[in-house]
VOTI-560284 format. One record per residue (C-alpha): x, y, z. Coordinates in nm, 2 decimals, m for minus. Layout:
residues N
[[X, Y, Z]];
...
***
This chain:
residues 299
[[m14.63, m14.50, 7.26]];
[[m14.39, m14.34, 7.52]];
[[m14.10, m14.17, 7.36]];
[[m13.85, m14.29, 7.63]];
[[m13.54, m14.12, 7.50]];
[[m13.73, m13.81, 7.49]];
[[m13.84, m13.88, 7.85]];
[[m13.49, m13.95, 7.96]];
[[m13.36, m13.60, 7.82]];
[[m13.66, m13.45, 8.01]];
[[m13.55, m13.62, 8.32]];
[[m13.19, m13.52, 8.29]];
[[m13.31, m13.15, 8.22]];
[[m13.55, m13.13, 8.52]];
[[m13.37, m13.34, 8.78]];
[[m13.06, m13.22, 8.96]];
[[m12.97, m13.58, 9.04]];
[[m13.10, m13.91, 8.95]];
[[m13.08, m14.24, 9.14]];
[[m13.08, m14.54, 8.92]];
[[m13.07, m14.91, 9.06]];
[[m12.92, m15.15, 8.83]];
[[m13.12, m15.47, 8.73]];
[[m13.04, m15.79, 8.54]];
[[m13.38, m15.92, 8.46]];
[[m13.73, m15.81, 8.38]];
[[m13.89, m15.86, 8.72]];
[[m13.60, m15.67, 8.89]];
[[m13.67, m15.39, 8.64]];
[[m14.03, m15.36, 8.70]];
[[m13.97, m15.38, 9.09]];
[[m13.74, m15.09, 9.05]];
[[m14.01, m14.90, 8.85]];
[[m14.30, m14.98, 9.13]];
[[m14.05, m14.88, 9.41]];
[[m14.06, m14.52, 9.24]];
[[m13.72, m14.49, 9.08]];
[[m13.75, m14.27, 8.77]];
[[m13.50, m14.48, 8.58]];
[[m13.32, m14.80, 8.56]];
[[m12.98, m14.95, 8.45]];
[[m12.87, m15.28, 8.32]];
[[m12.52, m15.34, 8.42]];
[[m12.26, m15.57, 8.28]];
[[m12.14, m15.74, 8.60]];
[[m12.49, m15.84, 8.72]];
[[m12.58, m15.96, 8.38]];
[[m12.27, m16.18, 8.35]];
[[m12.30, m16.30, 8.70]];
[[m12.66, m16.40, 8.68]];
[[m12.58, m16.60, 8.38]];
[[m12.28, m16.78, 8.55]];
[[m12.03, m16.61, 8.31]];
[[m11.85, m16.30, 8.33]];
[[m11.92, m15.94, 8.19]];
[[m11.61, m15.94, 7.97]];
[[m11.74, m16.28, 7.82]];
[[m12.09, m16.13, 7.74]];
[[m12.17, m16.10, 7.35]];
[[m12.35, m15.79, 7.21]];
[[m12.67, m15.99, 7.15]];
[[m12.66, m16.14, 7.52]];
[[m12.66, m15.78, 7.66]];
[[m12.89, m15.62, 7.42]];
[[m13.14, m15.92, 7.49]];
[[m13.12, m15.88, 7.88]];
[[m13.14, m15.51, 7.84]];
[[m13.44, m15.52, 7.61]];
[[m13.61, m15.77, 7.83]];
[[m13.59, m15.50, 8.12]];
[[m13.70, m15.22, 7.89]];
[[m14.01, m15.42, 7.76]];
[[m14.11, m15.48, 8.12]];
[[m14.12, m15.11, 8.23]];
[[m14.23, m14.77, 8.12]];
[[m13.95, m14.57, 8.29]];
[[m13.62, m14.51, 8.08]];
[[m13.36, m14.79, 8.08]];
[[m12.99, m14.74, 8.03]];
[[m12.74, m15.00, 7.97]];
[[m12.37, m15.11, 8.00]];
[[m12.21, m15.15, 7.64]];
[[m11.88, m15.23, 7.76]];
[[m11.61, m15.13, 7.51]];
[[m11.86, m15.08, 7.24]];
[[m11.80, m15.45, 7.14]];
[[m11.52, m15.35, 6.89]];
[[m11.38, m15.07, 6.70]];
[[m11.59, m14.76, 6.59]];
[[m11.75, m14.95, 6.31]];
[[m11.87, m15.22, 6.55]];
[[m11.96, m14.95, 6.82]];
[[m12.20, m14.80, 6.55]];
[[m12.39, m15.14, 6.53]];
[[m12.38, m15.14, 6.92]];
[[m12.56, m14.80, 6.93]];
[[m12.82, m14.91, 6.67]];
[[m12.89, m15.25, 6.84]];
[[m12.95, m15.07, 7.18]];
[[m13.18, m14.81, 7.03]];
[[m13.37, m15.08, 6.85]];
[[m13.41, m15.28, 7.16]];
[[m13.58, m14.97, 7.34]];
[[m13.28, m14.88, 7.55]];
[[m13.25, m14.50, 7.62]];
[[m12.87, m14.47, 7.67]];
[[m12.56, m14.67, 7.69]];
[[m12.20, m14.62, 7.84]];
[[m11.91, m14.69, 7.62]];
[[m11.57, m14.74, 7.80]];
[[m11.19, m14.72, 7.69]];
[[m11.09, m15.06, 7.79]];
[[m10.96, m15.32, 7.54]];
[[m11.20, m15.54, 7.35]];
[[m11.24, m15.80, 7.40]];
[[m11.24, m15.72, 7.77]];
[[m11.00, m15.97, 8.02]];
[[m11.14, m16.14, 8.31]];
[[m10.87, m15.96, 8.50]];
[[m11.11, m15.66, 8.50]];
[[m11.26, m15.81, 8.80]];
[[m10.93, m15.78, 8.96]];
[[m10.93, m15.41, 8.88]];
[[m10.67, m15.44, 8.62]];
[[m10.76, m15.18, 8.36]];
[[m10.61, m15.21, 8.02]];
[[m10.72, m14.90, 7.84]];
[[m10.67, m14.80, 7.49]];
[[m10.49, m14.48, 7.37]];
[[m10.69, m14.15, 7.38]];
[[m10.74, m14.11, 7.00]];
[[m10.89, m14.48, 6.99]];
[[m11.13, m14.39, 7.25]];
[[m11.21, m14.06, 7.12]];
[[m11.28, m14.21, 6.79]];
[[m11.52, m14.48, 6.93]];
[[m11.72, m14.20, 7.10]];
[[m11.73, m13.98, 6.80]];
[[m11.86, m14.25, 6.56]];
[[m12.11, m14.36, 6.87]];
[[m12.25, m14.01, 6.88]];
[[m12.27, m13.98, 6.51]];
[[m12.49, m14.29, 6.50]];
[[m12.69, m14.15, 6.79]];
[[m12.75, m13.83, 6.59]];
[[m12.86, m14.04, 6.28]];
[[m13.09, m14.29, 6.46]];
[[m13.22, m14.11, 6.79]];
[[m13.10, m13.76, 6.90]];
[[m13.23, m13.82, 7.23]];
[[m13.03, m14.14, 7.30]];
[[m12.78, m14.08, 7.56]];
[[m12.40, m14.16, 7.53]];
[[m12.19, m14.20, 7.84]];
[[m11.83, m14.20, 7.80]];
[[m11.67, m14.40, 8.06]];
[[m11.28, m14.41, 8.13]];
[[m11.13, m14.67, 8.35]];
[[m10.78, m14.50, 8.34]];
[[m10.81, m14.34, 8.68]];
[[m10.69, m14.66, 8.86]];
[[m10.36, m14.68, 8.70]];
[[m10.31, m14.35, 8.54]];
[[m10.47, m14.11, 8.76]];
[[m10.77, m13.87, 8.79]];
[[m10.59, m13.60, 8.57]];
[[m10.56, m13.86, 8.28]];
[[m10.94, m13.99, 8.33]];
[[m11.07, m13.64, 8.34]];
[[m10.87, m13.56, 8.02]];
[[m11.03, m13.84, 7.85]];
[[m11.40, m13.76, 7.97]];
[[m11.33, m13.40, 7.84]];
[[m11.20, m13.53, 7.51]];
[[m11.52, m13.73, 7.49]];
[[m11.72, m13.45, 7.57]];
[[m11.56, m13.27, 7.27]];
[[m11.68, m13.56, 7.05]];
[[m12.04, m13.52, 7.17]];
[[m12.08, m13.76, 7.48]];
[[m12.36, m13.64, 7.69]];
[[m12.23, m13.78, 8.03]];
[[m11.92, m13.91, 8.17]];
[[m11.82, m14.20, 8.41]];
[[m11.49, m14.24, 8.60]];
[[m11.36, m14.45, 8.89]];
[[m11.23, m14.21, 9.17]];
[[m10.98, m14.39, 9.39]];
[[m11.04, m14.22, 9.73]];
[[m11.28, m13.95, 9.88]];
[[m11.08, m13.67, 9.77]];
[[m11.09, m13.76, 9.40]];
[[m11.46, m13.84, 9.44]];
[[m11.51, m13.49, 9.53]];
[[m11.28, m13.33, 9.29]];
[[m11.40, m13.50, 8.97]];
[[m11.74, m13.34, 8.91]];
[[m11.55, m12.99, 8.93]];
[[m11.31, m13.08, 8.66]];
[[m11.54, m13.23, 8.40]];
[[m11.69, m13.06, 8.12]];
[[m12.00, m13.28, 8.13]];
[[m12.21, m13.43, 8.42]];
[[m12.07, m13.74, 8.58]];
[[m12.21, m14.07, 8.66]];
[[m12.08, m14.25, 8.98]];
[[m12.08, m14.64, 9.01]];
[[m12.18, m14.72, 9.35]];
[[m12.01, m15.07, 9.38]];
[[m12.09, m15.25, 9.68]];
[[m11.86, m15.52, 9.77]];
[[m11.57, m15.38, 9.58]];
[[m11.22, m15.48, 9.70]];
[[m11.01, m15.21, 9.57]];
[[m11.13, m14.97, 9.85]];
[[m11.31, m14.74, 9.60]];
[[m11.56, m14.51, 9.78]];
[[m11.91, m14.64, 9.84]];
[[m12.10, m14.30, 9.88]];
[[m12.45, m14.28, 9.94]];
[[m12.70, m14.08, 9.71]];
[[m12.73, m13.77, 9.90]];
[[m12.34, m13.73, 9.94]];
[[m12.31, m13.79, 9.57]];
[[m12.58, m13.53, 9.49]];
[[m12.39, m13.28, 9.73]];
[[m12.07, m13.34, 9.53]];
[[m12.23, m13.26, 9.20]];
[[m12.29, m13.59, 9.06]];
[[m12.58, m13.61, 8.81]];
[[m12.63, m13.99, 8.83]];
[[m12.56, m14.27, 9.08]];
[[m12.58, m14.63, 8.97]];
[[m12.63, m14.89, 9.26]];
[[m12.44, m15.14, 9.05]];
[[m12.49, m15.46, 9.25]];
[[m12.76, m15.42, 9.52]];
[[m13.01, m15.64, 9.35]];
[[m12.78, m15.93, 9.26]];
[[m12.60, m15.91, 9.61]];
[[m12.92, m15.91, 9.81]];
[[m13.06, m16.19, 9.60]];
[[m12.76, m16.40, 9.63]];
[[m12.71, m16.34, 10.00]];
[[m13.06, m16.45, 10.11]];
[[m13.08, m16.72, 9.88]];
[[m12.77, m16.88, 10.00]];
[[m12.87, m16.87, 10.35]];
[[m13.24, m17.00, 10.26]];
[[m13.11, m17.30, 10.07]];
[[m12.85, m17.38, 10.35]];
[[m13.14, m17.38, 10.60]];
[[m13.35, m17.59, 10.37]];
[[m13.08, m17.84, 10.31]];
[[m13.00, m17.86, 10.69]];
[[m13.35, m17.88, 10.82]];
[[m13.57, m17.99, 10.54]];
[[m13.76, m17.68, 10.59]];
[[m13.74, m17.29, 10.57]];
[[m13.88, m17.06, 10.84]];
[[m13.71, m16.74, 10.74]];
[[m14.05, m16.62, 10.61]];
[[m14.38, m16.68, 10.77]];
[[m14.66, m16.82, 10.58]];
[[m14.82, m16.50, 10.55]];
[[m14.50, m16.33, 10.43]];
[[m14.46, m16.61, 10.16]];
[[m14.84, m16.54, 10.05]];
[[m14.77, m16.16, 10.03]];
[[m14.45, m16.20, 9.84]];
[[m14.59, m16.44, 9.60]];
[[m14.89, m16.22, 9.55]];
[[m14.67, m15.91, 9.49]];
[[m14.48, m16.11, 9.22]];
[[m14.80, m16.21, 9.04]];
[[m14.91, m15.85, 9.05]];
[[m14.58, m15.74, 8.91]];
[[m14.60, m16.00, 8.62]];
[[m14.94, m15.87, 8.54]];
[[m15.17, m16.17, 8.63]];
[[m15.49, m15.97, 8.67]];
[[m15.45, m15.86, 8.29]];
[[m15.41, m16.20, 8.21]];
[[m15.70, m16.33, 8.40]];
[[m15.92, m16.04, 8.26]];
[[m15.86, m16.17, 7.89]];
[[m15.94, m16.54, 7.98]];
[[m16.25, m16.44, 8.16]];
[[m16.38, m16.24, 7.84]];
[[m16.29, m16.54, 7.61]];
[[m16.22, m16.90, 7.76]];
[[m16.33, m16.91, 8.11]];
[[m16.70, m16.96, 8.16]];
[[m16.71, m16.79, 8.50]];
[[m16.51, m16.57, 8.72]];
[[m16.34, m16.75, 9.01]];
[[m16.32, m16.46, 9.24]];
[[m16.02, m16.26, 9.35]];
[[m15.66, m16.42, 9.38]];
***
């Protein structure tokens, strides 16, 4: 069995910069792996949106289940959004255990109120006092050390939006003292974006949030690597692309009764690729050795 938390630690040690697309289902995770990315992330926004809900309304079980589905479908490390730890320090220790048991290799824990509010999507951050955040990270790291020392704890602060870069960095550096492996903040402009990695005690993760409406920078991987970020999470690409093209395809289907956006050959190729990712060839092989009395040729 692959020890994927140890694999993640090796990846962090060996790679100067890691680009992680964000998935919200197993097929998306498998496509990320097939494309050649070395790790994937399961985000809260995309998980909530794909379930016609909101990330602040997700339960621990829902997020663990979705992240676990992705992790079981791939061989690369999968990290996940654990929100505000789903409660106070005691509850956060359970959160760490549950994600470890689901095969996840790391999570981020943030300093927002729990339960989180839907106004989070209006970029309203309700952060808890520093001590509460520090305690949550401290006990999360203690649980990590008990259950799997290679599991990665990312401390996330949302304080930058209202309290400024200095406060956000102070919280990340406090979390570093508590044992956090990586930090995550939300710089408000290009200047803060460039400053943040230089001020943090631990390597930073940047969330590339395409479609955000608070004018937060959407930098590309090369720019972030040059600034000194360790990880870039492309948080919404899969969901946005899927929704955008589904919307236009369905509108065409409703208006015309048909869809010409993909040629018949494109449809055949896409369906074949999906079947390959799902693993149908392995399923066929088992049936051919057991219940099918002849081989029906290549698909």
